[in-house]
C-alpha positions in Angstrom: 7.1 28.1 -15.5 3.8 28.1 -17.2 3.0 24.6 -18.1 -1.0 24.0 -17.0 -1.0 20.3 -15.8 -4.2 18.2 -15.2 -4.0 18.2 -11.4 -3.8 22.3 -11.6 -7.7 22.6 -10.9 -6.9 20.5 -7.6 -4.6 22.9 -6.1 -7.2 24.4 -3.4 -8.2 20.9 -2.2 -7.3 20.6 1.7 -6.2 17.2 3.0 -8.4 15.4 5.8 -7.9 15.4 9.5 -6.8 12.6 11.3 -9.5 10.6 13.1 -9.3 12.0 16.8 -8.3 9.2 19.6 -11.2 7.9 21.9 -10.3 5.5 24.4 -13.9 4.6 24.8 -14.2 3.8 21.2 -11.2 1.6 21.3 -12.8 -0.3 24.4 -15.6 -1.3 22.4 -13.7 -2.0 19.4 -11.5 -4.6 21.5 -14.6 -5.9 23.1 -16.4 -6.5 19.8 -13.1 -7.6 18.2 -12.9 -10.3 21.0 -16.5 -11.6 20.3 -16.1 -11.5 16.6 -13.1 -13.8 16.8 -15.0 -16.1 19.2 -18.2 -16.2 17.1 -16.0 -16.7 14.0 -14.4 -19.8 15.8 -17.7 -20.9 16.4 -19.1 -20.6 13.4 -15.9 -22.4 11.6 -16.6 -25.2 14.2 -20.0 -26.0 13.1 -18.8 -25.7 9.1 -16.1 -28.1 9.7 -18.0 -30.7 12.1 -21.6 -30.3 10.8 -22.0 -28.7 7.7 -20.7 -30.6 4.9 -22.5 -31.7 2.0 -20.8 -35.3 1.3 -22.6 -35.5 -2.2 -19.8 -33.0 -3.2 -17.2 -33.2 -0.3 -14.7 -31.4 -2.8 -17.0 -28.3 -3.0 -17.5 -28.3 0.8 -14.0 -28.4 1.5 -13.3 -26.1 -1.3 -15.4 -23.4 0.4 -14.8 -24.0 4.1 -11.0 -23.7 3.7 -11.5 -20.5 2.0 -13.8 -19.4 4.9 -11.1 -20.7 7.1 -8.1 -18.6 5.4 -10.6 -15.6 5.0 -10.8 -15.7 8.8 -7.3 -15.5 9.2 -7.4 -12.1 8.1 -10.2 -11.3 10.8 -7.9 -12.2 13.5 -4.8 -10.1 12.3 -6.9 -7.4 11.6 -8.4 -7.4 15.4 -4.6 -7.5 16.3 -3.4 -4.6 13.8 -6.3 -2.4 15.3 -6.2 -3.6 18.9 -5.0 0.1 19.9 -3.9 3.8 18.9 -1.0 5.3 20.6 -0.4 8.4 18.6 3.6 9.6 20.1 3.8 12.6 21.4 4.6 15.6 19.2 7.6 17.6 20.3 9.4 20.8 19.3 11.5 20.5 16.2 15.0 19.4 17.0 17.8 22.2 17.1 21.2 20.4 18.0 22.5 17.5 17.2 22.7 16.5 20.6 19.2 16.4 21.2 19.0 13.4 19.1 21.7 11.4 20.0 25.1 11.2 22.1 27.8 13.0 20.9 30.4 10.5 22.6 33.0 13.1 23.0 32.0 15.0 19.6 31.5 18.8 19.7 27.9 19.9 19.6 26.6 21.7 16.7 23.1 22.9 14.8 21.4 19.7 13.2 22.0 19.2 9.4 18.8 17.9 7.4 18.5 16.9 4.0 15.8 16.7 1.6 15.8 14.2 -1.0 13.7 14.4 -4.3 14.0 11.1 -6.2 13.4 11.3 -9.7 13.9 8.8 -13.0 11.8 9.5 -16.3 9.1 11.8 -14.8 8.6 15.4 -16.6 11.2 17.9 -15.4 8.4 20.5 -15.2 6.5 18.3 -13.0 10.0 17.7 -10.4 10.1 21.3 -10.6 6.9 21.8 -9.1 8.2 19.3 -6.1 11.3 21.5 -5.6 10.0 24.6 -5.8 7.9 23.0 -2.6 10.8 21.9 -1.0 12.6 24.8 -1.4 9.6 26.5 1.0 10.1 24.2 3.7 10.3 26.1 7.3 12.2 25.4 9.9 12.5 27.9 12.6 16.3 27.9 13.5 18.3 30.1 10.8 21.4 27.9 11.9 20.1 24.7 10.8 20.3 24.5 6.9 18.0 22.1 4.9 19.6 21.2 1.7 17.4 19.9 -1.3 19.0 17.2 -3.3 17.5 15.9 -7.0 18.2 12.6 -7.0 18.1 11.8 -10.9 18.4 8.3 -11.8 17.7 8.8 -15.4 21.1 10.8 -15.9 19.1 13.9 -17.6 21.9 16.1 -17.0 22.3 17.4 -20.8 24.5 14.8 -22.1 21.6 13.6 -24.4 20.1 16.7 -26.5 17.4 14.6 -27.1 16.0 14.3 -23.5 14.9 17.0 -20.9 17.5 18.5 -18.9 16.7 17.5 -15.3 20.4 19.3 -14.1 19.5 22.7 -15.3 16.2 22.6 -13.6 18.1 22.1 -10.5 20.3 24.7 -11.4 17.4 27.1 -11.8 16.0 26.3 -8.9 19.4 26.4 -7.0 19.2 23.2 -5.7 21.5 20.3 -5.7 21.9 17.8 -8.2 23.3 14.2 -7.7 23.3 11.2 -10.5 25.0 7.7 -10.8 26.1 6.1 -14.0 23.6 2.9 -13.3 20.5 2.0 -11.9 21.7 -0.9 -9.8 19.3 -1.4 -6.8 16.6 1.1 -8.4 15.6 3.6 -5.9 17.5 2.2 -2.9 21.0 2.2 -5.1 19.6 5.8 -6.0 19.4 6.3 -2.1 22.5 5.1 -1.4 24.5 7.4 -3.7 22.9 10.2 -2.4 23.9 9.0 1.5 27.5 8.6 0.3 27.7 12.3 -0.9 25.7 13.9 1.6 25.8 14.3 5.6 22.6 15.3 6.9 21.9 14.0 10.3 18.2 13.6 9.0 17.0 13.2 6.2 13.6 12.9 4.3 12.5 11.4 1.0 10.4 12.8 -1.7 9.3 11.1 -5.0 9.3 13.5 -8.0 5.3 14.4 -7.5 5.9 14.6 -3.9 5.3 18.4 -2.6 6.1 19.0 0.7 4.1 21.3 2.9 6.0 24.1 4.6 5.5 22.7 7.9 6.8 19.2 7.1 10.0 19.4 8.9 8.6 21.6 11.7 5.9 18.8 12.7 8.0 15.8 12.5 11.6 16.4 13.4 10.8 16.9 17.3 9.9 12.7 17.3 13.8 12.0 17.1 14.0 13.5 20.5 13.7 10.1 21.2 16.9 8.3 20.4 15.9 5.2 19.2 13.3 6.4 16.5 14.7 5.5 13.0 12.2 7.1 11.0 8.8 8.9 10.7 6.4 8.3 8.0 3.7 11.0 7.3 0.7 9.9 5.1 0.5 10.2 1.7 -2.1 12.0 0.0 -3.4 12.0 -3.2 -5.1 15.2 -4.2 -6.2 14.2 -7.6 -8.3 11.6 -7.0 -11.3 11.4 -9.6 -14.4 13.8 -8.7 -17.9 12.3 -8.2 -20.1 12.8 -11.3 -23.7 12.9 -11.4 -25.1 10.0 -13.0 -27.7 12.0 -14.9 -24.9 14.2 -16.8 -23.6 10.9 -17.9 -26.3 9.6 -19.0 -27.0 12.7 -21.0 -23.3 13.2 -22.1 -23.1 9.6 -23.4 -26.4 9.2 -25.5 -26.1 12.6 -26.3 -29.6 13.7 -25.3 -31.0 16.9 -26.3 -34.4 17.0 -25.8 -35.3 19.4 -22.6 -38.1 17.3 -21.3 -36.0 14.1 -21.3 -33.2 15.7 -19.7 -35.3 16.7 -17.2 -36.8 13.3 -16.6 -33.2 12.2 -16.1 -32.1 14.4 -13.9 -35.3 13.8 -11.7 -34.7 10.4 -11.9 -31.0 9.9 -11.4 -30.1 13.5 -10.4 -29.1 12.7 -6.9 -27.1 9.9 -7.9 -23.1 10.2 -8.1 -20.8 7.8 -9.4 -17.0 7.7 -10.3 -15.6 9.1 -7.4 -12.3 7.9 -6.7 -12.7 5.3 -9.7 -9.2 4.0 -9.1 -9.5 3.6 -5.2 -5.9 5.6 -4.9 -7.1 7.2 -1.8 -4.9 5.6 0.7 -6.7 7.1 4.1 -7.8 3.6 5.3 -4.3 2.5 5.2 -2.6 5.6 6.7 -5.1 6.5 9.1 -6.2 3.2 10.7 -3.9 0.3 9.3 -0.9 1.7 9.5 -1.2 4.5 12.4 -2.6 1.8 14.6 0.5 -0.1 14.3 2.0 2.4 16.2 1.0 0.7 19.4 3.2 -2.7 18.2 5.9 -0.4 17.2 5.5 -2.1 13.7 4.6 1.0 11.4 7.0 0.5 8.5 8.3 3.0 5.9 6.4 3.6 2.9 9.0 5.4 0.9 7.9 8.9 -0.2 7.2 11.6 2.2 9.1 10.2 5.4 11.9 11.1 7.3 15.2 9.2 9.0 17.8 9.2 10.9 21.1 8.5 9.4 22.7 7.0 12.3 20.0 4.5 12.1 20.2 3.6 8.1 24.1 3.7 8.2 24.1 1.6 11.3 22.2 -1.3 9.6 24.4 -1.1 6.5 27.2 -1.6 8.4 25.7 -4.5 10.2 25.3 -6.3 7.0 28.6 -5.6 5.8 30.0 -7.1 9.2 27.9 -10.2 9.0 28.7 -10.9 5.3 32.6 -11.1 6.1 31.7 -13.0 9.1 29.6 -15.5 6.9 32.6 -16.0 4.4 35.2 -16.5 7.2 32.8 -19.3 8.6 32.5 -21.2 5.2 36.4 -21.0 4.8 36.9 -22.1 8.0 34.5 -25.0 7.7 36.3 -25.9 4.3 39.3 -26.0 6.3 41.3 -23.4 4.2 44.6 -21.9 5.3 44.8 -18.6 7.7 46.7 -17.0 5.0 44.0 -17.6 2.1 41.0 -17.0 4.5 42.7 -13.3 5.2 43.0 -12.9 1.6 39.6 -13.7 0.4 38.2 -11.6 3.7 40.4 -8.6 2.4 39.1 -9.2 -0.9 35.5 -9.1 0.1 36.2 -5.8 2.2 37.2 -4.4 -1.3 34.5 -5.7 -3.0 31.6 -5.7 -0.9 29.4 -2.2 -0.9 27.8 -0.7 2.4 24.5 -0.8 1.2 22.0 1.5 3.6 18.7 0.3 2.2 17.9 -3.2 0.9 18.5 -3.7 -3.0 14.8 -4.9 -3.5 11.6 -3.9 -5.6 10.0 -3.5 -2.1 13.2 -1.9 -0.1 10.8 0.5 2.0 9.3 -2.4 3.9 12.1 -4.4 3.7 14.6 -2.4 5.3 12.0 -1.4 8.1 11.8 -5.1 9.0 15.6 -5.1 9.2 16.1 -2.0 11.4 12.8 -3.2 13.8 14.7 -6.7 14.0 18.1 -4.9 15.0 18.3 -6.7 18.3 21.4 -4.4 19.7 19.6 -1.1 18.5 15.7 -1.9 19.2 14.9 0.8 16.6 11.7 2.2 16.7 9.3 4.0 14.1 6.3 6.4 14.0 3.3 6.9 11.9 2.8 10.5 12.2 -1.2 11.2 12.0 -1.2 14.8 10.0 -0.7 15.0 6.4 2.4 16.8 5.6 2.8 16.4 1.8 0.7 16.0 -1.1 1.3 13.6 -4.0 -0.4 12.6 -7.5 -2.0 9.1 -8.4 -2.1 6.9 -11.1 -4.4 7.9 -13.6 -5.5 4.5 -15.9 -5.9 1.3 -14.7 -2.9 -0.5 -16.0 -0.8 2.1 -14.3 -2.7 1.4 -11.1 -2.2 -2.4 -11.6 1.2 -2.1 -12.2 2.1 -0.1 -9.1 0.0 -2.5 -6.9 1.6 -5.8 -8.6 4.9 -4.1 -7.5 3.7 -3.9 -3.9 2.3 -7.6 -4.2 5.5 -9.2 -5.8 7.8 -7.2 -3.3 5.7 -8.3 -0.2 5.5 -11.9 -1.3 9.2 -12.2 -2.2 10.2 -11.4 1.2 7.5 -13.6 2.5 9.4 -16.6 0.8 12.8 -15.4 1.3 13.0 -13.4 4.7 9.4 -14.2 6.1 8.8 -11.8 9.1 7.0 -14.4 11.1 10.3 -16.1 11.3 12.6 -13.4 11.7 14.8 -12.9 14.8 14.7 -9.9 16.6 11.1 -8.9 16.1 8.6 -8.8 18.9 5.2 -10.8 18.2 3.3 -7.5 17.5 6.0 -6.5 14.8 5.5 -10.2 13.4 2.1 -10.4 13.3 1.6 -6.7 11.8 4.5 -7.6 9.6 2.6 -10.8 8.3 -0.9 -9.1 7.9 0.7 -6.9 5.3 2.0 -10.0 3.3 -0.8 -12.2 3.9 -3.2 -9.6 2.9 -1.7 -10.7 -0.8 -2.2 -14.1 -0.4 -5.9 -12.8 -0.7 -6.9 -14.1 -4.2 -6.9 -17.6 -3.1 -10.0 -17.5 -1.0 -11.6 -14.4 -3.2 -11.5 -16.3 -6.2 -13.2 -19.5 -4.7 -15.9 -16.9 -2.9 -16.3 -15.9 -6.7 -16.9 -19.2 -8.5 -18.5 -21.0 -5.6 -22.1 -19.6 -6.8 -21.1 -20.3 -10.4 -20.7 -23.7 -9.3 -24.0 -24.4 -7.4 -26.0 -22.7 -10.7 -24.3 -25.1 -13.0 -24.2 -28.2 -10.9 -27.4 -27.3 -8.5 -25.3 -28.6 -5.9 -24.8 -26.9 -2.5 -21.6 -27.0 -0.7 -23.4 -26.9 2.6 -26.0 -29.4 3.5 -28.4 -26.9 3.5 -29.1 -23.4 4.2 -30.9 -24.0 7.2 -31.8 -22.6 10.6 -28.3 -23.7 11.9 -26.3 -22.3 9.2 -28.1 -18.7 9.6 -27.6 -18.8 13.7 -23.9 -19.3 13.2 -23.3 -16.9 10.2 -25.4 -14.0 10.7 -24.1 -13.2 14.1 -20.7 -13.5 13.2 -21.2 -11.4 10.0 -22.9 -8.6 11.7 -20.3 -8.5 14.6 -17.4 -8.7 12.1 -18.9 -5.6 10.2 -19.6 -3.6 13.6 -16.1 -4.2 14.7 -14.7 -3.2 11.2 -16.5 0.0 11.4 -15.3 0.6 14.9 -11.7 0.1 13.8 -12.1 2.5 10.9 -14.3 4.9 12.7 -15.2 8.0 10.2 -13.1 6.5 7.1 -15.2 5.0 4.2 -14.4 1.2 3.2 -16.4 1.0 0.4 -13.8 1.5 -2.3 -11.0 -0.6 -0.8 -13.7 -3.4 -0.1 -14.2 -3.2 -3.8 -10.8 -3.2 -4.9 -9.6 -5.9 -2.5 -11.9 -7.9 -4.2 -11.9 -6.6 -7.8 -7.9 -7.2 -7.5 -8.0 -10.9 -7.6 -6.7 -11.6 -10.9 -3.5 -9.4 -10.9 -2.8 -10.7 -7.6 -3.1 -14.3 -8.2 -0.6 -13.6 -11.2 1.6 -12.2 -8.9 1.4 -14.5 -6.6 2.2 -17.3 -9.5 5.3 -15.0 -10.5 6.9 -14.8 -7.2 6.8 -19.0 -6.8 8.2 -19.0 -10.5 10.9 -16.9 -9.3 10.4 -14.5 -12.0 12.8 -11.2 -11.4 10.8 -8.3 -9.7 11.0 -5.1 -11.9 10.8 -2.0 -10.0 8.4 0.2 -12.2 7.8 3.7 -12.1 4.3 4.9 -12.1 3.2 7.5 -14.7 1.9 10.7 -13.3 0.0 11.9 -16.4 -3.4 11.6 -17.8 -3.2 9.0 -20.5 -5.0 6.5 -22.2 -4.0 2.4 -22.3 -5.7 -0.6 -23.2 -7.0 -1.8 -19.9 -9.5 -4.3 -21.5 -7.1 -7.2 -20.6 -6.9 -6.7 -17.1 -10.9 -6.8 -16.5 -11.8 -9.8 -19.1 -11.6 -12.4 -15.9 -14.2 -10.0 -14.2 -16.5 -9.8 -17.4 -16.7 -13.7 -17.8 -17.3 -14.2 -13.9 -20.0 -11.6 -14.1 -21.2 -13.1 -17.6 -21.2 -16.7 -16.0 -23.3 -15.6 -12.7 -26.0 -14.0 -15.3 -26.4 -17.0 -17.2 -26.5 -18.8 -14.1 -29.4 -16.8 -12.4 -31.5 -17.1 -15.9 -30.8 -20.7 -15.8 -31.9 -21.5 -12.4 -34.7 -18.7 -12.9 -36.1 -20.7 -15.5 -35.9 -24.0 -13.6 -37.6 -22.4 -10.7 -40.4 -21.4 -13.1 -41.2 -24.7 -14.7 -40.9 -26.3 -10.9 -37.6 -28.2 -11.7 -35.3 -26.3 -9.0 -34.2 -28.7 -6.4 -33.5 -25.9 -3.9 -35.3 -22.7 -4.3 -33.5 -21.3 -1.1 -30.2 -22.2 -2.1 -30.6 -20.3 -5.4 -32.0 -17.3 -3.4 -28.9 -17.4 -1.0 -26.5 -17.6 -4.1 -28.2 -14.8 -5.7 -27.8 -12.3 -3.3 -24.3 -13.7 -2.7 -23.5 -13.0 -6.5 -25.0 -9.4 -6.0 -22.3 -8.2 -3.6 -19.9 -10.1 -6.2 -21.0 -8.5 -9.3 -20.9 -4.8 -7.4 -17.1 -5.2 -6.4 -15.8 -6.7 -9.7 -17.7 -4.0 -11.6 -15.7 -0.9 -10.2 -12.4 -2.5 -11.9 -14.5 -2.5 -15.2 -15.8 0.6 -14.7 -12.2 2.2 -14.1 -10.9 0.1 -17.3 -13.6 2.1 -19.6 -13.7 5.4 -17.8 -12.2 8.4 -19.7 -11.6 11.6 -17.8 -12.6 15.0 -19.6 -9.3 16.4 -20.7 -9.0 20.5 -20.2 -7.2 22.2 -23.0 -3.2 22.8 -22.6 -3.6 19.6 -19.9 -1.5 16.6 -20.0 
């Protein structure tokens, strides 16, 4: 294979190292976290009791409600980040008896399968993942690592007009599995794979997931703990956009050729760099802080690709669900006073019709299956977030694809919240309920983010404050809480930049709001496969709300500045406070606008 891909120039990139644990930093975080929550309650107590502007009570209630909802997120984050508890890394497993009880069976070397799930990705891209999967090392020669391509696109040569994935699998000497339908999306694809394989452990890779050689060496040892159901490793996107010098962008965009002008621009803007990870793809904050610290609560969930699973755990969940469906049918028939013969007949028919489903058939099959496994009272399955990167993956390369991908995450999580909320799930511990709810709660954020975005605009055009006044009392309660909150988050994310994540958390408000409305309306959730190539798309529609809000802010500031200039502004201090607030909002919203219009530089022969 000689094809050149756009990401070929990034092949030498080296992944980050996980943040080393530090018990003193953890203790300091816990102290600051408790203080942040106490100051937050104190601030909100003052806000609800003493700060209302009763001339515009609706405005006051709107803002304080948003602040209260946002504060719930703060509490959830403190609980999530409470402590770090990395599991001990053991030697890789050799025999089956090292990971489960034999119960009279003969011992034997372990069997491991590696699944590469694909649907419509370019076959030469999948080939790269196959080649790297074949290079995975294991220290015991009698432990066979079988690589399977799970092709849900049925590209087995039956359609001469489409690429032949089966041929690539045969050329690389790996096994090839397909099915004749796409029921259950990726979960159904994995179900089919489990029906045709027998590995005691199996790894899940996406079409673009390229495993490092020690992927299994560094992770299978965790399964010596008999209740570990899965191990998730960090997903590292090695193709995120590089930082660009502002001076180079200006010179290129305006086609500046005069050497003196170029030197002047270089002098003024030369040290400023922009567009690094412009799509906010870097997931380090999620894997190295959020999910890793959920090990403390045994609440790290599976994220699909780059994970390793115990077949016994997945199949036990499938059998349990199967049994519960039969039991439920029998109970319903008994309540309807059906005869024993009729009950038996209908039960037998269900047994024939009902399928054993290992992974939940859902757009967010990974987190949903994780919740069900953690809630299994009989087995008390455990999960582990491994700290080190063991694979590299590709990220979305345009805003529309990025939004489609994250919209699926949002809709899937919100659907779980409305249909099977983990807060009320029997079998989950309190810590697990809080951690899972934290994930779901984050997708309700547009409800309060939108309020934070429009409140300054409301002030600019009504000249009414949502608080009685921006007085000393307001700042006395607000500033200590904000300072301590910032310090707490910094300690919790030690060494990880949160800048881009914070910007996209706010900038994502519109599509997240649309996701919430779609789920409430009962719209069917689609499983969108993310494109893994360079292409252009119409992203303007995604940022029209952002452009509108910024335009209203600018008009509002001009209008208020004019009123101050002629001496007719009722609250100049209110204008100053809201203008400062708007600067933060504009910076956060602008990243998505920049991403919508950003065009990567294409190299010859790249895709």
